[in-house]
N, C-alpha and C positions, 0 to 999 in steps of 0.2 A: 347802621352804626349803633343806634340806640338799642336795637334788639340784641346785638352781639354783646354789648356791655350789659345788659340785663341778664343774658344767660351766663356771662362770666361771672357776675356777682352772685348769681343763684348757685353756681357750681363750687363756691367756696365753703370749706368745712368750718363748723363752728355753731355753737348755740344750743345745740340738741340737748346736751346734759343738763344744763340749767333749766331748760324748757320742760323736760321730763320731771326735774326735781320739783318745780312748782306745781305742776299738774298732779303728781303724786300726792304731795302735801294737801292740795285742796281735795283730792278723792279721799284721803284718810279722814280729814275733817268732816266732810259731808257723811261718811259712812258712820263716823263715831256719833254725831249729832242725830243721825237716824236711829241709832241705837240696835243695829242688826246689820246683817249682811245685805248688801245693795243688790236685790233681785231685780232684773235678771241677770246682771253681770257677774253675780257671785252666787251661782245656784248650788249652795251648800245644801246637802240633804237635811230635811227637818229632823231626821232620826239620828243625827250626829250627836254623840254625848258632848256635854258642855259646849252646846251650840253658841249661846249667848256670850259667854266669856271669849271664845274663839272669834266671835264677830269683833269684839273690842280689840283683842290682839291683833287681828287682820288689819283693822283701822289704824292702830298704833304703829304698826310695821309699814304700812303704806306712807304714813306721815314721817316715820323715822327714815326710811328709805329714800324719800324725797329729799329731806333735809340733809341726808348724807351726800347726795349728789351736788349739793351747792357748796361742799367743802372740798377742796382738792385732795386732802389727805384720805378722804373715806369714800371716794367715788367707787372704787372697785368693791368694797364690801356692800356698799349701798345698792349698786348695780345687781349684785348677786342676790341681796334679799329681794329685790323687786322681780327678779327674774323667777326665783323659786316661788314667790307668792302668786304671781300670774300664771305660772305653770300649774300650781295647785288648783286655781280657778279653771284651768283648761281640763284638768282631771275630772272636775265635777261635770263638766259639759260632755267628756267622753262617757261618763256613766249614764248620761241621759240619752247618748246615741245609741249605746249597746243595749240600754233598757234592761228588763221591761219596766214600764212601757217605752217603746222607741220613741224618740222625739227628734225627727229630722231638722227641725228648726234650730236645734242646738248647734248644728254646723256653723251657723252664723255667729253664735257666741264663741264658739271654739276659735274661730278666725278672729275675732275681736281680741280675745286674750292672748292669742298666738302672736298678734302683731306687736303687742307690748312686750312679750317675751323676746322677740326678735329685736326690738329696739334696746332692750336691756342688754342682750347679747353682742350687739353691734358696740356698746360702750366697752364691754371686756375685749372684744376683738381689736379695737383700737389701742387698747392698753397693753394687751399681751402680744399684740402683732400677729394674729391669726393669719394662716396661710390663704392662698387663693380659692381653695376649695370651700373653706369656711365662710369667706366673704360671698362667693357665689351662691352658697346655700342660703345664707340670710337674704340676699337679694331675692332669690327665687321664691323663697317661702313667703316672703311679705307680698311679692307679685300675686302669688295664688290667692293669698288672703284678700288682696284687692279685687281679683276677678270674682271671688265669692261675694264680696260686698256689692259689686255690680249686678250679679245674678240675683241677689236678694232685692236690690232696688227694683229690678224689672218684674221679677216674680210677685212681688208684693207692692206693685205699683200704687194701688189705691191707698194702701197702709202708709207707704212713704209718703204720698202726696199729702196724707191727712196730717203728717208731722210738720209740713212746711206752713208758716204763717199764712193765713188766708190774704193778708194785706200786701204780701210780697209781689212786687211788679212781675208781670209774665205769667202767673197763674201757677198754681200747685203742682200740676201734672207736669208742666214744662220744667220745673226746677227737680222734680223727682227724676225724670229722664235725663236731665243735664248732669245731675250728680251721679248717676248710674254711669253716664258715659265717662264722667271724670275718673271714677273708680276704675272702669275698663281701661283707659288710657294709662293710668298709673301701673296697672297690672301688668299690661303689655309692654311698657317702658322698661319696667324692672326685669321682667323675664327676657326680653330680648336685649337688654342692656344697651339701649339706644335712648339717649337723651334722658337717662335714668336720674341723674342727680336734679336737673330742673323739674322732672316729674315729681320727685319727693317733695320739692319746695311748694310747688303749686298744689299738690295733693294735701300737704299739711295745712296750707291756707284754707282749702275746702273744708277740712276737718274743722278748723277754728271757726270758720263761718257757721257750720253746723251747730257747733257748741254755742256759738251767741245767739243765732236766730232761731234755733229750734228748743234748745234747753233753757238758756238763761233769760229768754224773754218770759217763759212760764215761771222760772224760779224766782224772777223779780216780783212778778204779780202774786205768787203764792210762795212767800219766802220761807215758811215753815214746813213746807213739803221737800224734806231734804233729798228725796230721790231725784228730783229735777236737778239739784246741785250736782249729784253724783253722776247723773247723765251728762251734764256739762263736763265735768272732770274727767270721766273716762274717755269722752271724745277728745279732750286735750291730751290725755296720755296717749292715744292713738296717733294724733297729730305729732306729737313729739318724737314717738317711736319711728314714724315715718321720716321725719326730719334727721334722726340719728342714722338711720340707713343711708340717707343722702350724705351726711358727714362721713360715715365710713367709706362710702364709694369715692367721695371727692378726695379724701385723705389719701387713699390708695392710689388713685390717679395722679396725685401730686408727686407721689414717690417714685412713680416710673420715670 
């Protein structure tokens, strides 16, 4: 009975818009304090004209877009701002993929930014009442991103394990494998559309734990290393995006 009640509560829509708003504000502030683009999540070419002013503009738009999500009257334009901004970060990863030189690792960054694009799109789909095909596309695209996250955890097992605090109970390798399995489960649930909404909730919780224990622990001990704060913020943006996909699916299910 308790399991059914927990699943019922996890399947309720709500909370994702404010979640992404706060995360985007934190991301913008951390980028602004860093004084540049947050590499590797914003791999803007060094040769880009006016790169430094554009970095501050990017940071400002992140914070502005996040703030807009916290006001009911500005949610739609704010979601569009964040969607376009993260799509531009995506374009930078595409440039790395096509090269030269070719950088296959950029596929992971492409999936990270695409996940937030999908989350922002999910907000617009709820506002505009997008059709079943659009909702299905958002669900499957995020599912594919999750599968890529799982692949990255397994392929780069040692690197992933080194990111886990050594004091964490169970050992670093165990948690690297466990989180990889978590990404795999979320991806399969979204693509198959089986327990998809609870999967988004539990997956978002996993992302939040990653932000807390991998990024924020280092950020607290090295408070002026703003890249650590940016790492925590982008993880929270991804968590919020996954939650928003769950909100979209839950809302559509309630309408049926």
